[in-house]
C-alpha positions as CSV (number, residue, x, y, z in Angstrom):
1,M,-13.5,-0.8,-3.2
2,A,-11.0,-2.9,-5.6
3,G,-12.5,-5.8,-4.0
4,W,-8.9,-7.0,-3.5
5,S,-7.7,-8.9,-0.2
6,P,-4.0,-9.5,1.0
7,E,-4.2,-13.0,0.1
8,E,-4.0,-12.2,-3.6
9,P,-0.7,-10.2,-5.0
10,L,-1.3,-6.7,-5.9
11,L,0.4,-4.4,-8.3
12,D,0.1,-1.2,-9.0
13,P,1.8,-0.3,-12.6
14,F,1.9,3.4,-12.1
15,C,2.5,3.5,-8.7
16,G,3.9,7.3,-8.9
17,S,4.5,8.2,-4.8
18,G,3.2,4.7,-3.9
19,T,-0.3,5.6,-2.2
20,I,-2.5,2.5,-3.3
21,P,0.6,-0.3,-2.6
22,I,1.2,1.7,0.8
23,E,-2.6,1.7,1.6
24,A,-2.9,-2.1,1.0
25,G,0.5,-2.7,2.7
26,R,-1.2,-1.5,6.1
27,M,-4.6,-3.4,5.2
28,A,-2.5,-6.4,4.8
29,L,-0.8,-5.7,8.4
30,G,-4.4,-4.8,9.9
31,L,-3.6,-1.5,10.1
32,S,-5.5,1.4,8.8
33,P,-4.2,3.5,6.0
34,H,-4.1,6.9,7.4
35,T,-3.4,6.0,11.4
36,D,-1.4,8.9,12.0
37,L,-3.6,11.6,10.2
38,D,-6.5,13.2,11.6
39,F,-9.4,13.5,9.6
40,A,-12.9,15.2,10.9
41,Y,-15.0,12.2,10.3
42,L,-13.6,10.5,13.6
43,D,-15.3,13.7,15.7
44,W,-18.6,11.9,14.1
45,N,-21.2,10.0,15.9
46,V,-21.1,6.8,14.0
47,G,-19.1,3.4,14.3
48,P,-15.8,2.5,16.3
49,N,-13.2,5.8,16.3
50,H,-10.2,3.6,17.5
51,I,-7.5,3.2,14.6
52,A,-5.0,0.3,15.1
53,S,-1.2,1.6,15.3
54,S,0.4,-1.5,15.6
55,P,0.5,-4.2,13.1
56,A,-2.4,-6.6,14.2
57,H,-1.1,-9.6,11.1
58,P,2.5,-10.5,10.3
59,W,3.4,-9.9,6.6
60,K,2.3,-12.2,4.5
61,A,1.6,-10.2,1.2
62,S,2.5,-10.2,-2.3
63,I,2.2,-6.0,-3.2
64,W,4.4,-4.4,-6.0
65,G,4.2,-1.3,-7.4
66,C,6.5,0.0,-10.2
67,D,7.1,2.9,-12.2
68,K,9.0,4.0,-14.9
69,H,9.6,7.8,-13.4
70,A,12.9,6.7,-11.0
71,P,12.2,9.8,-8.8
72,S,8.9,9.0,-8.0
73,L,10.2,5.3,-6.8
74,V,12.4,7.0,-4.6
75,K,9.1,9.0,-2.9
76,A,7.6,5.9,-3.1
77,Q,9.9,4.2,-1.1
78,H,10.4,7.0,1.2
79,N,6.8,6.9,1.9
80,A,6.6,3.0,2.5
81,T,9.2,3.6,4.9
82,I,7.1,6.1,6.9
83,A,4.4,3.8,6.9
84,S,6.0,1.1,8.1
85,V,5.2,-1.4,4.9
86,P,7.9,-3.8,3.2
87,I,6.6,-3.0,-0.3
88,T,8.8,-4.2,-3.6
89,F,8.9,-0.8,-5.8
90,L,10.1,-2.1,-9.3
91,H,11.8,0.5,-11.6
92,L,10.2,-0.5,-14.9
93,D,7.7,0.0,-17.7
94,I,5.0,-2.4,-17.3
95,A,4.3,-2.2,-21.1
96,E,8.0,-3.8,-21.7
97,N,7.9,-6.2,-18.4
98,P,6.0,-9.1,-17.3
99,A,3.7,-8.5,-14.1
100,P,5.2,-10.2,-11.0
101,A,2.7,-12.7,-10.0
102,T,0.5,-14.3,-12.8
103,T,-2.8,-13.8,-10.7
104,G,-4.1,-11.1,-8.9
């Protein structure tokens, strides 16, 4: 819904446990953000129900998550590892630091 595409940088300045950067990372790899989850809509008779479980694209994205709450970043890194996406998480207060890219 944000209109983001993997060709442009993405920064979530208040990433918490990393949901937005991780889902973006999976999209950048050509994967569904929810590969291993079971959702009721998968039983609906609309559209394809196939969800890719292995990367369809090489990693080329620039995706960062940052937060000033260090324990959240530990959880975010753990979640990114489980989701198999190489997201960069930064411990910083976005009000005191520049964004890591000039566009996006």
